[in-house]
C-alpha angles and dihedrals in degrees: 000000000000115000113263117158140114094308091060092070118093127193120217111164145335131277110232100105092060094073090047100047108020094162093066089063104034100024096242143001096237126094093296095052089049093056088044086071089056091051091050092061093038091051088057089053092047093050087059092054094043088057091050101263118126131339110223137071121187122196123188124185100210126218088241089061091254122121135219127209122186135183136180095222125122094294123239113293109265101195125108115278123229088252091070093251128104111271094241089052089054095046093049098040110033123073111235094015111135149115095255100080092074115057091221094072097051125010089192127023140169092193095068102152096056095221098115110092096037094047092052089051092047090055097045135086092214136012129183122190124189119186131196109198141123090021092298137104109225132185140198130176133196135189139191100023102319107338110139107244097174119013121227113290140160114259102170149332127271138160093212122090133212143093128265116196122186118182135172108209119228096256090191084074095037097052121191089000133125137171113276117219093199091051094050092044090052096051095042092049084055091055090048088057095053097045110049092192095054127103118193127195123188128183131184106204098189096053095029095235129142142180138188132194136187122154117186090184091055110180096019088059090046091055090047092050091052092047096045111139092011121114104250130201102214143347119290115286113215134178142160142194145180124218130161090349094304112120117203124196122182139173127182144169136179123223133184093265125105097230133091123218119190123175120185133189138180122201086348092302114122112242098205093173091053118223144186092329094055091046090051093050094049092049093045095050091045094051092046092053095044091049091049094049091047093051093050093044092245090127128022129200131006095278091062095056118130115247122228092255090057094050090047098050106125094002122142113187139166119205117194122178132184111206126178115243093247088066102033116114118173121182104236133349091282091067092219098140129041116226104181107129098202088056090072100056093038094049091044097052094044092048093045095049094046098044091045090052091048096049092049090047094045108043098168094052090042092056090046093055097043092049083057092049095045092051087051090052091054090047092047093050094048091049089049092051090051093050090049091050088052094052092055142019120002095348090062093063092052093047094053089043089054093051097037091059091056119010120087100199129215114242097212118104096206096094096187089065096045122098132203118207119202102205130193114235133005092256094060091037089056091050092048092049090051099055106026129118097262095203098057109014126077124187126211112180116209122211110214130317118339125225119293098246096193086078096037136094126212088260091057088052093051089055095048110094095200094052092041087059089055092046095048090044095057092040098202100110126248137262116354090356094056115120118178090200087071093052115130086215140049089206132036108192124196108211117187142150118278098247142082095286092045091052091049092051087050092053092045091053094042087052089051091051095042091053105036105022101026096149084063088068096038089053090053093243100126118084138174118223115225110207117195119265094213147027119202130192120200113189110299098334095105130236123324118193121221122202102199143014091254094057089047091053091049092047097050107039095085096038110123114200132012128324138177118242126189124189111211103215093180142004090254090067092067124084115244093254092049089051094051093042096050106030111019107030108098089216098060110015128103117222126187109213110217106232134191106213102151114030095188092053094043091054091049094046094045092050092040095054101032104031130091097261104107103180099052091046090050091048094051092047091050091051098041110029122082103212090190087076092066092134098056115046092177095072 
């Protein structure tokens, strides 16, 4: 067994700054930041399993709002550290103290920066650590953000190994937050897909819920999960390779959909912003299909080459790399983008070699996928010609005419500050136009419901006038050509009625942006306006605006005497000044930012809710929608 003891732990600096600026270490102090604490401890357990120690992680959301995470890895070293303190005390109280700065302890690690355990302790009211190691059961307890309440001591004997961490977050920092069973289940299911030898068990003690995951087929099961309810073209293709100590594992499958969905991971850490491994995969698969097509006379000459977007139409893929610490380069603390240069060429060559071999051995499947790619190429070229015609010559006039009839432009030239409101209905659109900030706010009224883009190709979008207006207004292209840097607006805001139709228009527009302008969402540029449901007048105090039924109940329960209440059934019922004050004015409005936090889940939910499979959608709605909340579609 590789040496892993007190001498493996290196101290780099102290802890004080964490409590003062938690956002610098965990990103935020909202629900996402709260769960980041869980992932920090979980990642330590996963690093043990990646390196061949242990196979089980158990998580319990406790009734007192603490959380317990257990693994059966080697157990934290319990000897005395060179600093004169016990090694667990150093690990859980000193920033940048960990066993991942020396390659002997961990050959492969996702938790590279070593801030996890101590940061979690710093942001907790209590932390209890029980360690099974060296035939002993040891325990150390902390309080108030890292103060030692009970030093390390032996509390029993055991032959098993592992670490159990229980922590109670400081909810004074994480206000209005609580652990989400669903969020933890989804993340841990993902980990089980990536590590075929891992078993995960999750319990919610308060709600008496539990889940267990183990997938022997790993990435193949992951792709099948992503493509569940889609019409697939073949069985999952899986391959792997090892070059220069970098291990590459890939699984992929094509479906009849028009959309690509690529998820990538390094050492079990999701690289949501891609990086060198994704670039290598895309280059390799594109080259393999082009070479096969040329060798079989399906395309001729350089100009007829398939582009990457053609080859990836309808593709779902999971890329998982194991990279030793000495080669590992992430861009930023959040590890969202892989920077390791070698990963590109290695992933590219392994992808190219395996895809080329598969195509040659499976002619029928190869021709089916290529037929789809060639149709994508024809549609893409037709759409590009239409856009080029719109930018010059006769097309330009029709584009300007299309926009001039509807769009009230913003006059400001600082595009990052400009906002585009997509407003349901001409009536509300007219009100918004009359009372907007003309310098920074543009208004585009929408007539009725837009096209369901889950069932549409780029060619369908180009033929749809309503969506063309949105494309032209934003001005940053569409599909593979979309570039958020070219957007005419820093914010795109969906503004609809607070009713069923308004909610439907929202999801139709979100589906459009997700499928054809996804970077807009990834860059945090897409928002939903939340107009109030009520106005209330109490005596001579003037109007107050109330967003939800809960707020209304809270506001009215102590009112003595009469008051006037109005329920807004739509944006058109508001006066122009009311609409601006409550829904458009940056000083008063409430905006919901559309985030993409789990790409695999987003893919499944969009396809489930907007695809053509009726029964799975009906089943999900019956299980997840509370029909008693029919008055408030924001809940």
